[in-house]
N, C-alpha and C positions, 0 to 999 in steps of 0.2 A: 694878188699883190700883197693884201693884207697877210697872207700865209707866209708869204716870203720874209715879210717885215718881222712878223713874229718869231719866225724861226731864227732870224739874225739877231733879235734882241735877247732871246734865250740863250743863244750860243755866246753872246756878249757877256750876259749874266754870269753864266757857268765858268767861262774863263777868268772872269774877275774874281769868283770865289776859289777857283783853283790857284789864283796868284795869291790870294790871301792865307790859303791853306799851305803854303810852302814851307816845307820842314825847317826848323830852326837849326842852324849849325851846331848842334850839341851832340857831344859823344860820352858814353860812360861804359865802362867796363862792367859786364854782367855782375861780377864778385862785388862791385862798389854799389849796386842798387839794391839797398835794403829797406826801403821806407817802413817807418812805424805804423801799424795799422791805425785807421782812424775808427775802426768798430768799437762802439761802446756796449759792452756786456759784462755780466757778473765775471770776477776773477777770484781765484783762491791760490795763492802762491804758498805752497806748503812746503815748510823747512824740514818737517817731521812726518815719518811715516805714522798712520793712524795706528798699527800694532807692530811690536817688536819684529824684525825680520833677520833672516839669515843671508848673507850675500855670498852666495855659492860661487862667484866668478869674480875673484879679485887678484891682483898682483902686487907682491911687497917683496923688496929685495934684500933687506938688512936685518931680517928677524934673527939672526944667529947670535946678534950682539947690541940689537936697539933697544932702548928704553921705550917699551910698548905704551907708557901711561898717556902720552900724547895723543896716541892714536885711539885709545878707547874714550879720551874726552871727546874726539871728533864723532866717534861712533854713538856716544850717548846723546849727543846734539840732535842726531837724525834718527833715534830710536833703533839703531843697528845692534842687535843682540850679540851676533856671531858674524864674524868674518872669515872667510875660507882663503888662504893664501895658495893658489895653484901652483905657484913657483917655489915649489917645496925644497927644491935643490938649487935655488937662487938662479942667477943671472950669469952667464959667461963662466969665468973662472972662479965660481964661488968657494970651491974647495970639496974635497970628499966627505967632510964632517958638517957642511952647512944644515943638512937636514936634522943631524942629531943634535947639534947646538941650537937649532931653532926650536926643536921639540922640547928641549930642556928649559929654554927660555920661557916658553909658552907655559909649562908645567910649574915652573916657578913661581911666575908673577900672575898670568891670567889663565888658567887652565880650562875655564869654562867660556872664554870669549873668542878664542881663536882655534882655528884649525888648519891642518897642511894636508895637501895631496902631494904624493911623490911623483917622479917623473923618470923617464926611461931615456937611456942612451943607445941609439941605433947604430952608431958608428962601427961598432964590432959585430954586425949581424952575420958576417960571413964566418966567424969563428964557429965551429960545430958545436961548441960549448956556450954558445952566446944564450940560447934559448933557457937551458937549465940554470945557468948563471943569473940571469935576469929573473927567473922566477924565485930563486932563493933570495936574491935581493929584495923582491918585493913582499916576500914573507916576512923578512927582517924589518923591513920599514913600517908594515902595519903592526907587526909585533912592538916596535918602539913607539908607535902612536899615530902614524899616517893613517887618514880616514878615507883614502881614495887614491886613484890615478888620474893624473892629468896628462893628456897627449897633445901636443903642439901641433900647428898647422904644417909644420916642417915634414912630418910624415904624410907622404903622398905627393909632395911638392918639390922639397929641397933635399931630403935625405937620400943617401946613395951609397951603393955598396962599393966594394973596393975595385970594383970594375966599371964604376961610374953609372950602373944602372939605378934607376929610379926604384926605391922602396916603396911598394903598393901598400895601402892602408890594409888590405885583406892579406899579405903576406903570410903564407903559412908557418913561417917561422916564429910568428908572433902568436899563432892560435894558443898555446899553452899559457902565456900571459894573460889573456882575454878569459880564459877558463878559470885561471886561479883566482883573478879578481871575483868571478861569480862564486868560487868554492869559498873565498874569504868573506864574501859578503860586502864588498866595497864596490861603490860606483867608480865607472870611468867617465870622466868628462873630457871630451873629445872634440877639438876644433879642427875640421876639415876644410881645406880650400878657403875661400874668401867670398865676397859678394860677386855674383855672376858678372855684373857689368865691368868689372875689372878685366874680364877677358875680352870683352867687347870693343869695337873701333872707339878709339878717343875723339869722338864728334860731336856736333850738335843733337845727335840722336841718343848719347849716352846719359843717363841720369846721374851718375856720379862724375860727370865731366870736372866739376870744380874741385872735388876731392883728388882727383887723379892730376890735375893742373898743380896743385899745392903740394901733393904727395906722389910725385912720379914713380917712386920706388914701389908703389903699390900696383902699379899696372902689369897685366899678365897678357896683354893681347898677342904678344909675340912668343909666348910659352909654347913649347912643343906639347905638354900635357894640357889637356882640356878640362874645364870646370866639370863638364858632364862626367868624364873619367874618374877623377878623384871622389866626387859625390857618389857615383855608382860603386865604387870601391867599398866606401864607408857602409853603405846600404848592405852589400854583400856580407860584409863582416858582422853587422848587427844580426844578420839571419843566422849566420853560421853558430853564433853564441847565444842562444835564446835565455840562457841561465845567468847571464850577466847582465847588469843593470847599466845602461849607456845614457849618460846626459849629452844630448846632440848640442853644442853650443851655439849661441846666437841664432836660434830657431832654426838650426839647420841650413841657414841662409833661404829659407823659404818663407820669410816674413812677409814677403810681396806676393806670396801664393799660399794663403792659408788653406786653401782646398786640398792643395798638393800635400802640404804638412800634414793637415788632418788624415789623408789617405795613408800617408805613412805611419801615423800614429796608430791607425786602425790596423794595420799589417803587423807592426812590430810593437806588441805589447811590453817589450824590454827597453823600449826607447823613451827617454824623457827628454825635455828640452828646458832651456832658460833663456831669459830676455836680455842678456848683457850686449850693450852696444846696438840694439835694433829696437828700441822703444819707439823711435821714429816711424818705425814700419807700422806698428800697432796704432800710434797715435794719429795717422792719416786716415785710417779706416776704422773708426770706432765702433760702428754696428758689427762689421765683420769680425774685429778683434774680440768684442764682447761675446760674441756667439761661440766664437773658436775657445777662448778661456773658460766660457761656461761648461761647454762639452768635453775638455780635457784638463778640467781643473786640478785634477789629481795628479797631473804629470808635467806641470809647468812650475818652474822654480824661478825665483828672485835672482838676478846676477847684474854687476854693472860694467865689469871688466877693468877700466882704468880707474884709479884712485884721484878723483876730483871731487871733493865732498859738495861742493855747490851744484854740481850737475845731477846729483841724486833728486833734486827737486822736480826736475822734468819727469823723473819715473814716478814720483807719488802723483803729481799732478795729472799725469795721464791715466793712471790706474785707479785714484780714487775720487776725482772730481768729473763734473760733467761741463768743464770749461769749454769754450769754443775759440778756435783760430788763434792758438798761441805759439809763439816761436820756439824752436828746438835750441838746444844750447850750443850747437856747432852747426852753422849754416853750411859747410862744405860737406856734413853728413847729410843734411836734410834742408833744402832751401823752401820746402813747404811748410805749413803749418799744423801744428798739433789740435787734436780734439780729446778731451776726457773721456774715458770709457764708463766710469762711474760703477765700478763693480761693487756687488752686495759684500757684506763682512765677512761671511762664511768663504767666499772666493778668494778675497783679499788674504784671509788667514792662511789658506793652502798655500798660495802663492808665496806669500811672506815668509812661512815658518813650517807650516805644518808637512809640506811635501818633503822638505828638507830632512824633518825628524823622521819620516818613514825611511828615507833612504839612509840616514845616518843614525841610527837610533842611539847612539853613545852620546848624543848632544844633550845639555843640561835643559830639561824640560821645564825646570823651575823658573827660566829666563822668560816663559811665554804663558799667554792666557790658557786655559783648558779648552 
């Protein structure tokens, strides 16, 4: 009898608790839930890099006519010594003389603070003379002052020939261009594909769901060409041209798999990389990132990509400090928190400027410490 009474009382007590734990009628969208951390730890908000640095990955659209003095002031605030504009031929219908005028503007006003990479137009690749014409144009661009070649992600993804066929990254018609870059001693900074989750189903298992919701034009989940296909083409191209130095943009989209990226670095000694737009990948794995950057310290360059001056602070903080659990500057890129890697000075110097000096020896060394 006592057992029955006890069980009844227990059931009543549990039901009472469950009644008290009834969920409140509150709803909130995922993108709206972003509470400030209550964690009390030491913080270092860096607005200026510890050493002068080269931004190897930037995009500017009006250097053919712009007054560059304002840009230099912003660079000086953050200790940026040299900016590389990868959009050497401008955006859209910039005109055939955009590169020439931009180089002249730099030479006249700030010859040691800015450099330009030239670009290639693949639209005429069906023309039997396209390869020879492109090689000649590349030679002229470098003679005029271009310091490298930038390849956009359109190659491998969107560029097509006259028959509508996708132009592969390792298309044989481009081989002479890559070889010419090696002969001229200029690096090729190439962006192939996009983050792999852009090809995956847009559901609650996709780590980039918020970004794809806010920017649906970035989704590739219905594309016929797969991420693995474009990336494999890029790696084959690297192997085919061992005398040419390639800067694989955005950590080659392997920032979330540094072991794989390291294996590629071991296999391809002509492949370098840069950290533009992927500092969030390094910031969420500080111990693995520090080990990777230590091992490959001679082949990683500093890059940012988009020109938003205040966002550089996240890069400085991740690379230089040992801060804990701080937010990234764009939540739709990274809803997780960052941790400082705390790189030693010698590795910082290599990433900030020494590796760029090695790839582009014509940079003014007087801008940097010995």
